[in-house]
ROSE-4610 file (N, C-alpha, C; in Angstrom, 1 decimal, always signed):
// ROSE-4610
residu = [M/M/M/P/P/P/T/T/T/F/F/F/D/D/D/N/N/N/V/V/V/F/F/F/L/L/L/A/A/A/A/A/A/I/I/I/D/D/D/Q/Q/Q/I/I/I/R/R/R/Q/Q/Q/S/S/S/H/H/H/R/R/R/E/E/E/A/A/A/L/L/L/I/I/I/G/G/G/G/G/G/S/S/S/I/I/I/K/K/K/T/T/T/M/M/M/E/E/E/D/D/D/Y/Y/Y/K/K/K/K/K/K/I/I/I/C/C/C/G/G/G/Y/Y/Y/L/L/L/M/M/M/G/G/G/L/L/L/D/D/D/A/A/A/A/A/A/E/E/E/T/T/T/E/E/E/Y/Y/Y/K/K/K/R/R/R/L/L/L/T/T/T/S/S/S/A/A/A/V/V/V/E/E/E/E/E/E/N/N/N/D/D/D/S/S/S/L/L/L]
num = [1/1/1/2/2/2/3/3/3/4/4/4/5/5/5/6/6/6/7/7/7/8/8/8/9/9/9/10/10/10/11/11/11/12/12/12/13/13/13/14/14/14/15/15/15/16/16/16/17/17/17/18/18/18/19/19/19/20/20/20/21/21/21/22/22/22/23/23/23/24/24/24/25/25/25/26/26/26/27/27/27/28/28/28/29/29/29/30/30/30/31/31/31/32/32/32/33/33/33/34/34/34/35/35/35/36/36/36/37/37/37/38/38/38/39/39/39/40/40/40/41/41/41/42/42/42/43/43/43/44/44/44/45/45/45/46/46/46/47/47/47/48/48/48/49/49/49/50/50/50/51/51/51/52/52/52/53/53/53/54/54/54/55/55/55/56/56/56/57/57/57/58/58/58/59/59/59/60/60/60/61/61/61/62/62/62/63/63/63/64/64/64]
x = [+0.4/+0.2/+1.0/+0.6/+1.6/+1.5/+2.2/+2.1/+1.7/+1.3/+1.5/+2.1/+3.7/+5.1/+4.9/+4.9/+4.8/+3.9/+2.9/+1.4/+1.9/+2.1/+2.3/+3.6/+5.1/+5.7/+5.6/+4.9/+4.2/+3.4/+2.7/+1.7/+2.7/+3.6/+4.3/+5.5/+6.2/+6.9/+5.5/+4.8/+3.6/+3.4/+3.0/+2.6/+4.2/+5.2/+6.3/+6.7/+6.8/+6.9/+5.9/+4.5/+3.5/+4.3/+4.5/+4.9/+6.3/+7.0/+8.3/+8.3/+7.2/+6.3/+6.2/+5.1/+4.7/+6.1/+6.7/+8.1/+8.9/+8.6/+10.1/+9.0/+8.1/+6.8/+6.5/+6.9/+6.3/+5.6/+4.6/+3.6/+3.5/+4.8/+4.3/+4.1/+4.0/+3.9/+4.4/+4.6/+5.0/+6.1/+6.7/+7.7/+7.2/+5.7/+5.5/+4.7/+4.4/+4.1/+5.3/+6.4/+7.4/+8.3/+7.9/+8.0/+7.5/+6.1/+4.8/+5.8/+5.6/+5.9/+7.5/+8.5/+9.2/+9.2/+8.6/+8.6/+7.7/+6.5/+6.2/+6.5/+7.8/+8.7/+9.2/+10.0/+11.0/+10.1/+8.4/+8.2/+7.7/+7.5/+7.6/+8.7/+9.9/+11.0/+11.2/+11.0/+11.2/+9.9/+8.8/+8.0/+8.9/+9.3/+9.1/+10.9/+11.8/+13.1/+12.4/+11.9/+11.0/+10.2/+9.6/+8.4/+9.8/+10.7/+11.7/+12.2/+12.4/+13.8/+12.8/+11.5/+10.6/+10.5/+10.2/+9.8/+10.8/+11.8/+13.6/+13.9/+13.6/+14.0/+13.0/+11.8/+10.4/+11.0/+11.4/+11.3/+12.3/+13.8/+15.3/+14.8/+14.6/+13.9/+13.1/+12.0/+10.6/+10.3/+11.0/+11.4/+11.6/+11.0/+11.4/+12.8]
y = [-1.3/+0.1/+1.0/+1.9/+3.5/+4.0/+5.3/+5.8/+7.4/+8.8/+9.5/+10.2/+9.9/+10.4/+10.1/+8.7/+8.5/+8.4/+9.2/+9.9/+11.0/+12.1/+13.2/+13.6/+12.8/+13.1/+12.7/+11.5/+11.4/+12.6/+12.8/+13.7/+15.3/+15.9/+16.9/+17.0/+15.3/+15.0/+14.4/+14.0/+14.5/+15.9/+16.8/+18.0/+18.7/+18.1/+19.0/+18.6/+17.0/+16.5/+17.8/+17.2/+18.3/+19.8/+20.4/+21.6/+21.7/+20.1/+20.4/+19.8/+19.3/+18.9/+20.3/+20.7/+22.1/+23.1/+23.2/+23.9/+23.3/+22.1/+21.3/+21.4/+21.2/+20.7/+22.0/+23.6/+24.8/+25.1/+25.2/+25.0/+26.6/+27.0/+28.3/+29.1/+30.2/+31.2/+32.2/+33.0/+34.2/+33.9/+35.1/+34.9/+34.8/+35.7/+35.7/+34.8/+33.8/+32.8/+31.4/+31.8/+31.2/+31.0/+32.7/+32.6/+32.2/+32.4/+31.8/+30.3/+29.6/+28.4/+27.7/+28.8/+28.5/+28.8/+29.8/+30.1/+28.8/+28.4/+27.5/+26.1/+25.5/+24.4/+25.1/+25.9/+26.5/+27.0/+26.3/+26.3/+24.8/+23.9/+22.9/+21.7/+22.7/+22.2/+22.7/+24.2/+24.3/+23.5/+22.6/+22.7/+20.5/+20.1/+19.3/+19.2/+20.1/+19.9/+19.9/+21.2/+21.4/+20.0/+20.0/+18.7/+17.6/+17.5/+15.9/+16.5/+17.8/+18.0/+17.9/+18.5/+18.3/+16.8/+16.0/+15.0/+14.2/+14.0/+13.8/+14.1/+14.6/+15.8/+15.6/+14.9/+14.3/+12.8/+12.2/+10.7/+10.8/+11.7/+11.5/+11.6/+12.6/+13.0/+13.6/+12.5/+13.9/+15.3/+15.7/+17.3/+18.4/+19.2/+20.6/+21.3]
z = [+0.3/-0.1/+0.0/-0.9/-1.2/+0.2/+0.6/+1.5/+1.4/+2.7/+1.9/+1.0/+1.3/+1.2/-0.7/-0.7/-2.2/-3.2/-2.2/-3.5/-3.7/-2.3/-2.5/-3.5/-3.4/-4.2/-5.6/-6.4/-7.0/-8.0/-7.0/-7.7/-8.4/-6.8/-7.2/-8.6/-9.0/-9.8/-11.2/-10.7/-12.2/-12.8/-12.2/-12.1/-12.8/-12.2/-12.9/-14.3/-14.1/-15.3/-17.1/-16.3/-17.5/-17.7/-16.8/-17.3/-18.1/-17.2/-18.4/-19.9/-20.7/-21.5/-22.3/-21.1/-22.0/-23.2/-21.6/-22.2/-23.1/-23.4/-24.4/-25.8/-25.4/-27.2/-27.7/-26.9/-27.6/-27.3/-26.6/-26.3/-25.4/-24.9/-24.3/-25.6/-25.6/-26.4/-25.8/-25.0/-24.4/-23.6/-23.1/-22.2/-20.9/-21.2/-19.9/-19.3/-20.1/-20.0/-19.7/-20.6/-20.0/-18.6/-18.1/-17.0/-15.8/-15.8/-15.1/-15.0/-15.9/-15.9/-15.5/-15.5/-14.6/-13.4/-12.9/-11.6/-10.9/-11.8/-11.2/-10.8/-11.5/-11.1/-10.3/-10.2/-9.1/-8.0/-7.6/-6.4/-6.3/-7.6/-6.9/-6.4/-6.9/-6.6/-5.2/-4.3/-3.9/-2.3/-2.8/-1.9/-1.3/-2.8/-2.5/-1.5/-1.7/-1.2/+0.0/+0.6/+1.8/+2.6/+1.7/+2.4/+2.9/+1.7/+2.7/+3.8/+3.7/+4.6/+6.3/+6.4/+7.1/+8.0/+6.7/+6.8/+7.9/+6.5/+7.0/+8.6/+9.0/+10.9/+11.6/+11.1/+12.0/+12.4/+11.2/+11.4/+11.9/+12.0/+12.8/+14.5/+14.4/+15.7/+16.7/+16.0/+16.4/+16.5/+15.9/+16.5/+14.7/+14.9/+13.6/+14.2]
């Protein structure tokens, strides 16, 4: 049975992949849209990193 961590991180990865495909596929028409997608990807990366840091801290010491 999948854990919450696995499901959550897989969802983030799926969203990230979909946005990357939009960039690679050339469906982004304006520089404004390009910047939005890049910002969104950076936000997903930051959220994933922070989530992993927090869950690791909780697993290791039961403290933040």
